[in-house]
N, C-alpha and C positions, 0 to 999 in steps of 0.2 A: 661535267654537267654545267650548263650556263646558268647564270643567276635567274634568267627568265624561265628556263625549264624547271629549275629547283622551286621557284615560287609557284609554278603551275602544279608541281607534284605535291607541295605542301597544301595547296588549296584543295586538291582532290582528297587528301587525307583528312582535311577538316570537314569535308562534306558529310553530313550525318547520314547514317544508314536509314533507309526507308523500308516500309513494309513490302514494297515492290522488290527491293534488293533481296530481302529475306526469301520472298517467294521464288525469285530466280535462282538463288543459290540452293534452295531446297527442292527445286524442280516441281513445285506445286503451285496452285493458284493463290492469288491474293486472299480469296475468301477462306481458303483452308488455313492460311496463316492467321487470319482474323479469328477463326474458330479456335485455334490453339491458344491464342492470347486470351480469349474470353472463356477458356476452359469448357468449351462445348464437348459433350460426349460423342458428337457426330464426327469424330476423327479416329482413324485407326491408330492404335497405340504406337506402332512402328513409325508412322509418319509424325505423330506428336513428338516423339523423342528426337527425331531428326531436326524438326523445326526448333524445338527448345534448345538443342545444342548449338545451332547456328545463331540463335538469338543471344545465347550466353557468350559465344566466341566474339561476336561483333559488338556486343555491348548495346544492342538496340533497345531503346526504351519507347514503348507505345505512347502516343500523345493522348492524354485523357480527354481533352476537348474534342479532338478529331474522332475518337471512339464514341463519345457521347453523341456527336452530330450524326455519325454513321448509323447509330441505333435510334436516333431521335429521342433519346432519353439519357439520363445520367446514370452513373453507377452508384447512386445513393439508395440506401434502404432507410426509409423513414419509420421511426417508432412513434406512433401516435397514441397518447395516453391521457387519461384524466383520472388518475389514481392517487388518493391522498397518502398512500403508504410509500415513503421514500425507499424502503428496503425492497419492496416488490419491484419497483422500477429499476433499481440497481441490479437485482438478480436477473431480471429480464434482459437488461443490457448485456450482462456478462454472457448469458446463453447465446444471444444473437451474435456477439463478437466472437464467441467460440466457433460458430458456424462460418463466419466471414473471414476467419484467419486464413491467410495464404490465398485469398481470392482478391479480385480487383475492387470488390464492393466496400463501401464505407457506410457507417451508421450515422444518421443524423436524428436528433430528438425533436419531436414536435408536440410539446405539451399543449393541452387545450382545456377548455372549461365547458362542459355540456350545458351548464346553466346559462351560458352566453347564447342569446338568440341567434347570433351570427357565427357561431362556431363552425358550422358546416362550410359557410362561405370562406372562412379563414383557412380551413383545411384545403378547400378547392383552390384558393389562391396559391397556397404552398405547392400544390401539384402542378398548377399552370406555370409557375415561375421556375421551379427546380426540376420538373419532369423526372421525378424519381423512378428508379427501376420498379419499385413497388413499396407498399406500406404494410407494416405489421400493426394491427389494431388490438389493443388490450381492453378488458372490461373497464368501464362500461361503454366506452366508445365503440367497441366491437359489436355491441348489441343494437346499434343504431342502423336499422335497415335503410333509412333514407340516405345516410352517409355512404353505405355500401353501394346503393344504386347510383349515386353521383360518381363514385369511383369507376364503376362499370361504364357509365356514359363517357367518362374521360379516358377510357381505355387504360386505366391505371391498375396494375395487378395488386392484389392484397391477400393477406391471410388474417382471418379473424380468430382470436383466442376467446373461447366462450365455454360456458358450462352446459350448454344445450346445443342441439343440432339446428342452427339457424341459417345454414347456407349449404352449398354444394360441398361434398367431402373434400375436394381438392382445395377449397378456400377456407377451411376451418381446422383449427386444432382444438379438440375438445378436452376440457378438464373435468374432474370428477368431484365437484364440490359437495354434492349430496352425500357421496360415499364417506368423505372425510368427516362431515358433521355427524353422520350416523355413528361412526366410531367413537366420537367424543361423547355422544349421548349414552351409548351402551356402557362406556367406561364409568361414567358417573353413576349410572343406575346400578351397575354391578357393585359399586362401593357403598350402596345403600342410600344414596341421596334421593329424595323425593321432591323437595322444594328446590327446584333448579331454575336459576335465572338465565335468560338469554339476552345478550346484547348483540343485535344483528347489524349488518351494514345498511346503507341507504336503500330505501325501497325502490329506487330507480335502477338498481343493479339487479340483473337476473341472477347473478351468483348469490345474492342475498336470499332470494326465494328458494334457490336450490339448496342452500345450506339449511334454511329453516325447515324445508321439507325433509331433508335427511335427518336432521336433529329430531323432528317430530316422530319419524319412523323408528329411530333408535330407541326413543322413550317408549313408544307403543309396544315394542318387543318385550318390554318388562312391565306392561300394564300401566304405564304412566302416561299422563297427558301434559302438554305444555300449557302452563298457566298464563293467560293473557296479562294478568296483573304483574307477572314477573318477566314480561317480554317488552323490550324497549329498543327503539331505533337509535343507532349511533351513526357515525360518519366515517368509520374506518380510521379514525385519528386517535392519538393519545388523549387529547383533551376531552373528546366525546366519551372515551372510555371512563375517565375520571367522573365526568358529570353523570353518566348513566348509572355507573356503579354506586355513586353516592345516593342517587334516588332509590335504587333497589335496596341498599343496605340500611336505609332509614325507614323502611316499611316496618310496621309493627311485627309482622311475621316474615322476617327477612329470609332470603334463600340461604341454603347451606353450601351451595355451589353455584358458580357462574361460568357459562360458556360464552366467550367473546368471539365474534366473527373474524377477527384477525389478531395477531400478536400486539399490534400497536394499541388496540383498545384493551387487550388483556393486561398490558403493563399499566394502563390507567386504572384498571380494577385493583391492582396491587396497591397503588397510591391511595385510592379511596378506602380500601380495607384498613390500611395502617392508620389513616386519619380517623377512622371509626373505632380504633383500638382493637381491631381483630387480628388474630394470628393466622398466618397461612402455613400449612393447610389445616391446622387444628380447628379453627373457627370457620374457615371458608376455603373450599377447594376451587381452584381456577384452572380452566383449560383455554388455550388459545388456538390459533389457526395460522399456518404457514411455516412454522419452525424457522423463523428468522434468527440471526445470531444473538439478538437480545434475549431470546427465550432460554438459552443455556447460560447466559451471563448474569441474569438477574438472580436475586436470592429470595426464597429458594428457587432453584431452577424450575422452569415452567413445563408442565405437561402440555403438549400441543400437537396439532395435526401437521405432519410434514407434507408440504406441497412442493413438488419438484419444479419450481418456477424457472430455474435456470435451464433445466432439460426442456421445458415447454418453449422457452425462447429460442433455444438451439434448433428445435424441431420446426418452429415457425419459419425461421430464417432459411433452413434447408429446403423446406417446402416451397418457399417463395422463389428461390433461385435454382432449386432442384439440382444441387451440386453433385448428387450421385447419379443423375441421369436416369434413375429408375422410377418405380412407382412411388407416388406420394401418399398412398393410402395409409391411414393411421392404424398400426397393428392393434389387435385386440388386447385389452389390459394395459395399454400404454398409459403412463403417467398415473399409475395407481397411487393412492394416498395411504399413509400409515400413521398410526398414533404413536407418538414418542412419549412414553410415561416417565415423568421426572418426579420432583418432590413437592409440587404445588397441589397435589391431590392425595387424599387418603380416605380410608373407610370412615363412614359416619359413626 
């Protein structure tokens, strides 16, 4: 072989394999190869395996930019949230990443502030610039109908996580906040508590009203009513839990038990109780909501409502990208909540 022919051969070997080459070798169309790469369910399993084997043997790597241009959108899944509980956001991320594992999709976080008058415009700007495959909206952002309308106008797919039916079934993952709060109320009532304080989340969250409704119903089952004087608005933060509990515990006829709308605030109740010289649970029973890791690590371990946040995140991502290619309908009883009884509550 001459030097010239050897150089020509080396050049050919260095030429990268293209999607057209893969299609020719598999004797299928370029569109079929593209569907296999993008994990579309619209490909016969036998064909899928042939194409995957050729991709593996040739070392072909799809060009992310070219793929994004072909679909006129990126392979980004955006998590849009305005939630003051860091652990909620972390658990939601983990669930989404579970669903995206071994796919071409990537997760990008987009925190926002609903108190900002321009927050919708900021989310819209994010959509225009990055052209995400779709967005996952968590409370309370998910409860904003105007934001959802903007996304529909922009042809941006989304899934809303919410405690009420606020959209079409395929566009929502429903949680059962009222059910969980009802369990908390029934537990405290069964222990003999009658003066029960409630520290709920921001009134701008629909989940707040769902939890209050569930808690009220649970008390009513035992002939009890929620005392407005023992009901106070928090911010789903530790600091607000301390402040609200301090107010409740300094009342002349203080509560013997407090239900906090999430674990962050419930841990704040612990601090306020100890500053007031109260023992938990002998002087004050405490129930939280979410069952985040801190609930089992604090002393005494906290009774709380277990909310399957990670499972919800996983389901939201799967619905958005429909990785199973099947129905996206939410099965009955999905994401049921349960009360985890630990040592922060006892009979009066």
